[in-house]
FITINU-740989 format. One record per residue: chain; residue in one letter; residue number from 1; x, y, z of N, C-alpha, C in turn. Coordinates in pm, whole numbers, plus 50000, padded with zeros to 5 digits. Layout:
BEGIN
ATOM / ch / aa / i / npx / npy / npz / capx / capy / capz / cpx / cpy / cpz
ATOM / A / a / NUM / X / Y / Z / X / Y / Z / X / Y / Z
...
***
This chain:
BEGIN
ATOM / ch / aa / i / npx / npy / npz / capx / capy / capz / cpx / cpy / cpz
ATOM / A / x / 1 / 84068 / 39416 / 80530 / 83965 / 39454 / 80439 / 83886 / 39570 / 80495
ATOM / A / x / 2 / 83864 / 39671 / 80418 / 83788 / 39784 / 80467 / 83646 / 39744 / 80501
ATOM / A / x / 3 / 83591 / 39812 / 80600 / 83454 / 39784 / 80641 / 83360 / 39893 / 80593
ATOM / A / x / 4 / 83399 / 39967 / 80492 / 83314 / 40071 / 80441 / 83353 / 40208 / 80493
ATOM / A / x / 5 / 83438 / 40213 / 80592 / 83482 / 40338 / 80650 / 83619 / 40374 / 80594
ATOM / A / x / 6 / 83642 / 40503 / 80572 / 83770 / 40548 / 80520 / 83876 / 40558 / 80630
ATOM / A / x / 7 / 83832 / 40551 / 80754 / 83925 / 40561 / 80865 / 84003 / 40432 / 80880
ATOM / A / x / 8 / 84124 / 40444 / 80933 / 84204 / 40327 / 80963 / 84232 / 40323 / 81112
ATOM / A / x / 9 / 84278 / 40211 / 81157 / 84312 / 40194 / 81298 / 84453 / 40140 / 81306
ATOM / A / x / 10 / 84512 / 40150 / 81421 / 84647 / 40098 / 81439 / 84641 / 39971 / 81523
ATOM / A / x / 11 / 84739 / 39887 / 81502 / 84757 / 39766 / 81581 / 84861 / 39800 / 81688
ATOM / A / x / 12 / 84843 / 39750 / 81809 / 84942 / 39781 / 81912 / 85083 / 39740 / 81867
ATOM / A / x / 13 / 85181 / 39819 / 81910 / 85318 / 39785 / 81873 / 85352 / 39650 / 81934
ATOM / A / x / 14 / 85444 / 39583 / 81869 / 85476 / 39447 / 81905 / 85623 / 39436 / 81940
ATOM / A / x / 15 / 85653 / 39395 / 82061 / 85791 / 39376 / 82102 / 85830 / 39232 / 82076
ATOM / A / x / 16 / 85941 / 39215 / 82006 / 85989 / 39080 / 81974 / 86140 / 39076 / 81998
ATOM / A / x / 17 / 86191 / 38955 / 82006 / 86335 / 38937 / 82018 / 86402 / 38987 / 81890
ATOM / A / x / 18 / 86521 / 39043 / 81902 / 86592 / 39091 / 81783 / 86609 / 38983 / 81676
ATOM / A / x / 19 / 86623 / 38858 / 81719 / 86640 / 38749 / 81623 / 86514 / 38729 / 81537
ATOM / A / x / 20 / 86397 / 38744 / 81599 / 86273 / 38729 / 81524 / 86257 / 38843 / 81424
ATOM / A / x / 21 / 86289 / 38964 / 81466 / 86281 / 39078 / 81375 / 86376 / 39056 / 81256
ATOM / A / x / 22 / 86498 / 39014 / 81286 / 86596 / 38990 / 81180 / 86547 / 38879 / 81086
ATOM / A / x / 23 / 86489 / 38774 / 81141 / 86437 / 38665 / 81059 / 86325 / 38716 / 80969
ATOM / A / x / 24 / 86236 / 38797 / 81023 / 86126 / 38854 / 80943 / 86181 / 38943 / 80833
ATOM / A / x / 25 / 86275 / 39027 / 80866 / 86333 / 39118 / 80766 / 86408 / 39040 / 80658
ATOM / A / x / 26 / 86462 / 38925 / 80695 / 86540 / 38847 / 80597 / 86454 / 38783 / 80490
ATOM / A / x / 27 / 86324 / 38773 / 80513 / 86236 / 38709 / 80415 / 86146 / 38808 / 80341
ATOM / A / x / 28 / 86169 / 38936 / 80364 / 86088 / 39036 / 80294 / 86116 / 39031 / 80145
ATOM / A / x / 29 / 86010 / 39049 / 80067 / 86026 / 39056 / 79922 / 86069 / 39196 / 79884
ATOM / A / x / 30 / 86121 / 39210 / 79763 / 86166 / 39341 / 79718 / 86051 / 39442 / 79725
ATOM / A / x / 31 / 86077 / 39554 / 79790 / 85978 / 39660 / 79804 / 85880 / 39640 / 79918
ATOM / A / x / 32 / 85886 / 39526 / 79983 / 85795 / 39496 / 80094 / 85851 / 39555 / 80223
ATOM / A / x / 33 / 85765 / 39613 / 80304 / 85807 / 39667 / 80432 / 85771 / 39568 / 80543
ATOM / A / x / 34 / 85836 / 39586 / 80655 / 85804 / 39501 / 80769 / 85659 / 39522 / 80810
ATOM / A / x / 35 / 85611 / 39646 / 80802 / 85472 / 39675 / 80837 / 85375 / 39602 / 80743
ATOM / A / x / 36 / 85403 / 39604 / 80613 / 85312 / 39536 / 80520 / 85318 / 39385 / 80539
ATOM / A / x / 37 / 85436 / 39334 / 80574 / 85450 / 39192 / 80602 / 85367 / 39152 / 80724
ATOM / A / x / 38 / 85374 / 39232 / 80829 / 85298 / 39204 / 80951 / 85148 / 39215 / 80922
ATOM / A / x / 39 / 85107 / 39315 / 80846 / 84965 / 39329 / 80813 / 84916 / 39209 / 80732
ATOM / A / x / 40 / 84993 / 39169 / 80634 / 84957 / 39053 / 80552 / 84946 / 38927 / 80638
ATOM / A / x / 41 / 85041 / 38910 / 80727 / 85040 / 38794 / 80816 / 84917 / 38796 / 80906
ATOM / A / x / 42 / 84883 / 38913 / 80957 / 84766 / 38928 / 81043 / 84638 / 38895 / 80965
ATOM / A / x / 43 / 84627 / 38945 / 80843 / 84509 / 38916 / 80760 / 84495 / 38765 / 80736
ATOM / A / x / 44 / 84606 / 38700 / 80701 / 84601 / 38556 / 80676 / 84563 / 38479 / 80802
ATOM / A / x / 45 / 84614 / 38519 / 80916 / 84582 / 38450 / 81040 / 84435 / 38469 / 81078
ATOM / A / x / 46 / 84382 / 38588 / 81058 / 84240 / 38613 / 81084 / 84156 / 38523 / 80994
ATOM / A / x / 47 / 84187 / 38519 / 80865 / 84112 / 38435 / 80771 / 84124 / 38287 / 80808
ATOM / A / x / 48 / 84244 / 38244 / 80847 / 84265 / 38104 / 80888 / 84177 / 38070 / 81008
ATOM / A / x / 49 / 84174 / 38157 / 81106 / 84096 / 38129 / 81226 / 83946 / 38128 / 81197
ATOM / A / x / 50 / 83901 / 38216 / 81107 / 83759 / 38214 / 81068 / 83727 / 38081 / 81000
ATOM / A / x / 51 / 83813 / 38040 / 80908 / 83793 / 37914 / 80836 / 83795 / 37797 / 80933
ATOM / A / x / 52 / 83886 / 37801 / 81028 / 83897 / 37695 / 81128 / 83769 / 37688 / 81212
ATOM / A / x / 53 / 83719 / 37804 / 81255 / 83596 / 37807 / 81336 / 83477 / 37754 / 81256
ATOM / A / x / 54 / 83469 / 37789 / 81128 / 83361 / 37740 / 81042 / 83371 / 37589 / 81025
ATOM / A / x / 55 / 83493 / 37538 / 81008 / 83515 / 37394 / 80994 / 83466 / 37320 / 81119
ATOM / A / x / 56 / 83503 / 37372 / 81234 / 83463 / 37310 / 81360 / 83311 / 37315 / 81374
ATOM / A / x / 57 / 83251 / 37428 / 81338 / 83105 / 37440 / 81347 / 83036 / 37339 / 81256
ATOM / A / x / 58 / 83089 / 37320 / 81133 / 83030 / 37221 / 81043 / 83045 / 37080 / 81100
ATOM / A / x / 59 / 83160 / 37053 / 81159 / 83182 / 36921 / 81219 / 83088 / 36894 / 81334
ATOM / A / x / 60 / 83069 / 36994 / 81420 / 82977 / 36978 / 81532 / 82833 / 36962 / 81485
ATOM / A / x / 61 / 82795 / 37037 / 81380 / 82661 / 37023 / 81323 / 82642 / 36885 / 81264
ATOM / A / x / 62 / 82745 / 36834 / 81198 / 82739 / 36700 / 81140 / 82725 / 36595 / 81250
ATOM / A / x / 63 / 82798 / 36612 / 81359 / 82788 / 36519 / 81471 / 82647 / 36521 / 81529
ATOM / A / x / 64 / 82594 / 36639 / 81545 / 82458 / 36652 / 81599 / 82356 / 36587 / 81505
ATOM / A / x / 65 / 82374 / 36604 / 81375 / 82285 / 36541 / 81276 / 82296 / 36389 / 81283
ATOM / A / x / 66 / 82417 / 36340 / 81298 / 82437 / 36194 / 81309 / 82369 / 36141 / 81435
ATOM / A / x / 67 / 82384 / 36212 / 81544 / 82319 / 36169 / 81669 / 82168 / 36172 / 81656
ATOM / A / x / 68 / 82117 / 36276 / 81588 / 81973 / 36292 / 81572 / 81915 / 36181 / 81485
ATOM / A / x / 69 / 81985 / 36149 / 81376 / 81933 / 36052 / 81280 / 81980 / 35910 / 81307
ATOM / A / x / 70 / 82091 / 35896 / 81378 / 82148 / 35765 / 81401 / 82226 / 35712 / 81282
ATOM / A / x / 71 / 82247 / 35799 / 81181 / 82320 / 35759 / 81061 / 82464 / 35806 / 81074
ATOM / A / x / 72 / 82555 / 35712 / 81078 / 82697 / 35743 / 81088 / 82769 / 35684 / 80967
ATOM / A / x / 73 / 82881 / 35743 / 80928 / 82960 / 35695 / 80816 / 83100 / 35663 / 80865
ATOM / A / x / 74 / 83156 / 35556 / 80812 / 83293 / 35523 / 80848 / 83389 / 35613 / 80771
ATOM / A / x / 75 / 83511 / 35619 / 80818 / 83611 / 35699 / 80747 / 83635 / 35644 / 80607
ATOM / A / x / 76 / 83626 / 35512 / 80592 / 83644 / 35452 / 80460 / 83536 / 35497 / 80363
ATOM / A / x / 77 / 83412 / 35506 / 80412 / 83302 / 35552 / 80327 / 83323 / 35697 / 80284
ATOM / A / x / 78 / 83362 / 35779 / 80378 / 83383 / 35921 / 80349 / 83499 / 35937 / 80252
ATOM / A / x / 79 / 83610 / 35870 / 80279 / 83725 / 35879 / 80189 / 83693 / 35825 / 80050
ATOM / A / x / 80 / 83614 / 35719 / 80044 / 83573 / 35664 / 79915 / 83493 / 35765 / 79835
ATOM / A / x / 81 / 83401 / 35833 / 79902 / 83321 / 35934 / 79833 / 83408 / 36051 / 79787
ATOM / A / x / 82 / 83502 / 36091 / 79871 / 83594 / 36199 / 79832 / 83680 / 36159 / 79712
ATOM / A / x / 83 / 83724 / 36033 / 79710 / 83802 / 35984 / 79596 / 83720 / 35988 / 79468
ATOM / A / x / 84 / 83594 / 35948 / 79478 / 83505 / 35951 / 79362 / 83486 / 36094 / 79311
ATOM / A / x / 85 / 83470 / 36187 / 79404 / 83454 / 36328 / 79365 / 83581 / 36379 / 79296
ATOM / A / x / 86 / 83696 / 36342 / 79351 / 83823 / 36384 / 79293 / 83841 / 36326 / 79154
ATOM / A / x / 87 / 83812 / 36199 / 79140 / 83827 / 36135 / 79009 / 83731 / 36195 / 78907
ATOM / A / x / 88 / 83611 / 36228 / 78949 / 83514 / 36292 / 78858 / 83567 / 36427 / 78811
ATOM / A / x / 89 / 83626 / 36504 / 78903 / 83683 / 36634 / 78865 / 83800 / 36616 / 78770
ATOM / A / x / 90 / 83884 / 36517 / 78798 / 83999 / 36492 / 78710 / 83951 / 36452 / 78570
ATOM / A / x / 91 / 83849 / 36368 / 78564 / 83795 / 36327 / 78434 / 83736 / 36447 / 78362
ATOM / A / x / 92 / 83671 / 36534 / 78434 / 83614 / 36656 / 78376 / 83724 / 36744 / 78318
ATOM / A / x / 93 / 83834 / 36757 / 78392 / 83947 / 36839 / 78344 / 84011 / 36777 / 78221
ATOM / A / x / 94 / 84022 / 36645 / 78219 / 84083 / 36576 / 78104 / 83999 / 36595 / 77978
ATOM / A / x / 95 / 83868 / 36604 / 77994 / 83780 / 36616 / 77878 / 83772 / 36758 / 77824
ATOM / A / x / 96 / 83824 / 36854 / 77897 / 83820 / 36994 / 77853 / 83921 / 37022 / 77744
***
């Protein structure tokens, strides 16, 4: 994603085994280049790691809140609430 600048940067070249390159090339879509595939993969991995870090941060904050308040929930309670939320959404979709 651009950061507001028109300039671009390069990623260091990547040395891989010939088998990995061949495997990557074998799954390219029509018109897709190996470079665009690598860029897309890099973008997805960056987004995944950001999401993962945010998830961990929320979990640690939740743990700290539980320790602070002394209020803990069992996995059954959490799953039950998630099931209720899911069923409510499904009912909402059915009524549309």
